[in-house]
Every structure is written in C-alpha cells, then in structure tokens.
C-alpha positions in Angstrom: 89.6 -112.1 15.8 89.0 -111.0 12.2 89.0 -107.3 13.1 85.2 -107.0 12.5 83.9 -104.0 14.4 80.4 -102.5 14.5 80.5 -100.6 11.1 81.7 -103.7 9.3 79.0 -105.9 10.9 76.3 -103.4 10.0 77.5 -103.4 6.4 77.4 -107.2 6.3 73.9 -107.2 7.8 72.7 -104.6 5.3 74.0 -106.8 2.4 72.3 -109.9 3.8 69.0 -108.0 4.1 69.3 -106.7 0.5 70.1 -110.2 -0.9 67.5 -112.2 1.0 64.9 -109.7 1.9 63.6 -108.9 5.4 60.8 -111.5 5.1 63.2 -114.4 4.6 65.5 -113.5 7.6 63.5 -115.3 10.3 63.4 -118.4 8.1 67.1 -118.3 7.5 67.8 -118.0 11.2 65.5 -120.8 12.0 67.1 -123.1 9.4 70.6 -122.2 10.6 69.6 -122.9 14.2 68.1 -126.3 13.4 71.2 -127.2 11.3 73.5 -126.3 14.2 71.4 -128.2 16.7 71.3 -131.3 14.4 75.0 -131.1 13.9 75.6 -131.0 17.7 73.3 -134.0 18.2 75.0 -136.0 15.5 78.4 -135.1 16.8 77.4 -136.1 20.3 76.1 -139.4 19.0 72.5 -138.8 19.9 69.8 -140.2 17.5 66.7 -138.2 16.5 64.7 -141.3 15.9 64.5 -143.5 19.0 62.2 -146.5 18.9 59.2 -146.3 21.0 57.7 -149.3 22.8 55.2 -151.1 20.5 56.6 -149.6 17.3 57.7 -151.8 14.5 60.6 -151.8 12.2 60.1 -151.6 8.4 59.2 -155.0 7.1 57.9 -156.3 10.4 54.2 -156.6 11.2 52.9 -153.7 13.3 51.4 -154.0 16.8 48.0 -155.6 17.0 45.2 -153.5 18.4 
C-alpha cells in the first residue's frame, strides 16, 4: 500500500481535527458517505427519482382529487 502505519494515520487524523474542528467531523463523515453512496448508485445506473403512480411530469396537469 502506501506504507501508512498507525503513527502516520494518527498524525493525519490529528491534522484533520485541527483543521476542521471536532464538531464538524460528523458532518464531514455524513457528507462523504452520502457522496460515495450517490456515486455508487449513479455508476450502477439507478435513479434516485423514480416516478410514482399518479404523479405528474413538469408541464402536465396534476392528478385530480
């Protein structure tokens, strides 16, 4: 690999904590996870927005209630 062992990873983690602050780390992790998940879905060809029955497309009249 890159030759990163425990001491090097701890130093990198310490630098990240100093730069972003401990309060921002959960938000960074969540954003990174969502980005990776979205990338995997788009790479697999899955769409996030699937039309539901009764929904209308933009410019078409909506369902009558």
